[in-house]
N, C-alpha and C positions, 0 to 999 in steps of 0.2 A: 448532431448527424451521426455520431457513433455512440450509441448507448452502452453504459457502463453498469454491470450488475455486480455488487458487492456482497460476500457473505462471511460467515465466520466471527463476528465480533460477539461480545459478550462480556460477563462478569468473571474475573479470575482473581485469586488472591496473589499478594507479592511472591515472586518467585515462580508463579506458574507459567504456563504457555498457552498461546491462542495461535490459530492460523488462519488468516485472511486469504481470500481467493477473490478474484475479479476477472470477469469474463466480457468480452467485447462482442456484441451481437451483430457483427459484420466481419467482412473479409479484413485482411490484413493491408489493403490498398492506403488507408489513411493513417496506418498505425506504425510507427519506427520505435517509438520509446514508449513504455508502460512503467507505471509505478505507483507509489502511494505518497499522500500528504497526510498531515494531521492538524487538528486544531483544538486545543484546550481552551477552557473558558478564561476570557479575558487575555488571551494571548494570540498571535499572530500564527496564520497558517505556515507552517513548514514542511519541507521535504523530509519525509523519512527514507525512502530509497527508490531508485529508478534503474530501468535496465533496457538496453539496447538490443537489437537485434543479434548482435554478436555473442550476446550472453554475459557481458561484463556489467557488473552492478556497482552502482554508488550509493553509499549511506551516509545519512548525518552521523556526525561525530558520537552522539549519545547513544546510538544503537548499534555501533559496530562490535562485532563479537557477540551480540545477543540474538541480531534479526538476520534472517537470509533470505533474499529475494530470488525467486526462480521464475522461468518464463518457457511457455510453450508456444513457439511462434507460429505453428500450424493451426492452433486452437485459438489462438489470440488470447491467453490467459496468462495471469501471473499469480503467484502465491508468495504470500509474506508469513514466514515462520517467525513466531516472535517467542523467544524463550527468555528466562529470567527477567519477567516482567516486573516494573517497579511503579509505584504509585504515579510517578511523574509522567508515566507512558499513557495515563488516562487523557483520553481525547476521541474526538470524531474523526475516523480515518477515512479518506477519500481516495479512491482509485482515481487515476489520472492516465491520459494517453495523448499521443499525437504525433506528428511527424518529426518534432524536435524536442529538445529537453524542454521547451516550454509548452505545457499542456494545453491542448485545445478541446479536450473532452474530459467530462467529470462524472463520476458516479454520485448518487445522492448521499452517500455516507453511511458508516456503520459504527455504533458506539462501541468503543473499547473502556472498560473501567477494571481498574486494578485495586484492590482493597489492600490496605495496610495491616 
């Protein structure tokens, strides 16, 4: 019901940076939490980071200190700045949103590839 559009994926060398963006093409009625998940080949989907309306972000341990999630509530957008990228960050990254920390809406995914 709430389409999400991701952008910013690509290929980068280890140690480089990428910035992912996600926009919800509707108003904020159905969205309290926005964030990013990722899924690498052969692995389960995992939370990368999420953020509520208050601006407090939660990060998975493996990205703390390297990734920064920001949000514009008025625009229903989030951006994930990814620095010091590692090959193990390679995955399809999915934007997600919903009323709670359990996502109800998903983007189609954007590929992030980090070469060694």
